N, C-alpha and C positions, 0 to 999 in steps of 0.2 A: 681421412676430417684435416690432417695440415694443411697439405696444398690447396685444399679447401677456404683456411681461414685464410692465406698467406694469398689465394690471387685476392676476393673480398678484399681484405686490406687496402693493395693494389689500384683496387676501383675504388673504393672509399675514399682513399689517400693519395689517391696523385692523378686516375681514370687511366693508369698506368701509363700514361705521356713517357717518354722520354725525355734526359738528359735540354736536349737537344730542346726540346717543343717544349717542356718547361720554361730553359734560360729565353726564348721565344713570345710568352703569355708574361713569366714576370716583364719584360719588357715594355712588350703590349700595352700592361697597365698603369707600369709606370711614364710611359707618352702620354697621360687620362687627366685630366681634371675631375674628371667626376667616369663616372661605365656609360653611361650615355652620348660621350660623347666622343666613344668608338663604334670603327664604324664590321668589327666580329674581325677575326683575323686570320687566315689558311694558310696554312706547310707545303709546300711542294717541293718536290727535289724535280733538283738539276742533271747538269751533269757533274758538278764535281763536290757539290753540296745540298744543302737543304736553302728553302727560301718565304719568310713569312711578308705579308704585305697587310696594310691598314689602312686605313685615315687617320687622322685625328679631325674634329672637329674644332675651332678656335674661333676665342666667342669677343674678340679683338685681333687687335694685326699684328704679321710672323716676331716682328723685334719682341714685341711682350709674351708671347710665349714663350719665345730662345729666348728670354731670360726667369721663367721659370722652372722652364723643362732642365732645361741644361747641368742648374745643380743637379737632380731628383738621377740624372742619366750619370752624372761623373762620380753618384756613388761604388757605383756599379761600373765601368767602362772609363777607359780613361781619350780623350776627347784624340780626335789625330787629324783630322783637320775643321776647319771652317772655309773648307776652298775659296765661299764667295761670300755673297749677306744673301743668295740660296736656297744653302744649304750644311747641312752640320751633317758630321763624321762621327762614328765612336765606331770603338774595336777589344776587346778584350779577350784570352786565351782561357778558357777553362775547359776541365773530363778530355784532352788531345784536342777541342777545334779552336779553327780562330772563329769569332762573331763576332759580325761587323752592323753598325745602326746605322741607315740614311733618312734623313729629318730631312725632305725635300718642302719650302718656301709653296703656299699654295699659288697655281696657274688656273689666271690670271691673279698679280697680285693678294686682291682685292676681293677673292675666291673665300670661302667659312678654312677651305681643311686641305687644312699639310698630307701628308702622304709618305710616308714610314715604308722602309724595308728592311730588315733584319735578315741578318744569310752567315747562315752556318758549314764550315770547308776548313774537313780536316788538315792537321800542321802541314 
């Protein structure tokens, strides 16, 4: 009976997601002004870690979105690079993994979607 309750709690509270999936979901939600602005995210394994990708619909310009999202993400990430005016990169270490997030401006520049890539790699 005890195992059934624990399993039910896992499904009810976390959906049995591991720490990487929970971090990816929190990051996804932090990049959205409204839930309907996201494409949904999917996570997959690659050679050395896991990668989640999604798109974010922005109502205005890249600059406006970048000014809005940067302080939200800085609550959990340390900004490591704004390589140029076309992308932002953030990183943090947690639970033995290094998490990175890259946001790329729409291509072409007037398009309405930012591309986000979240990566988790072991230390």
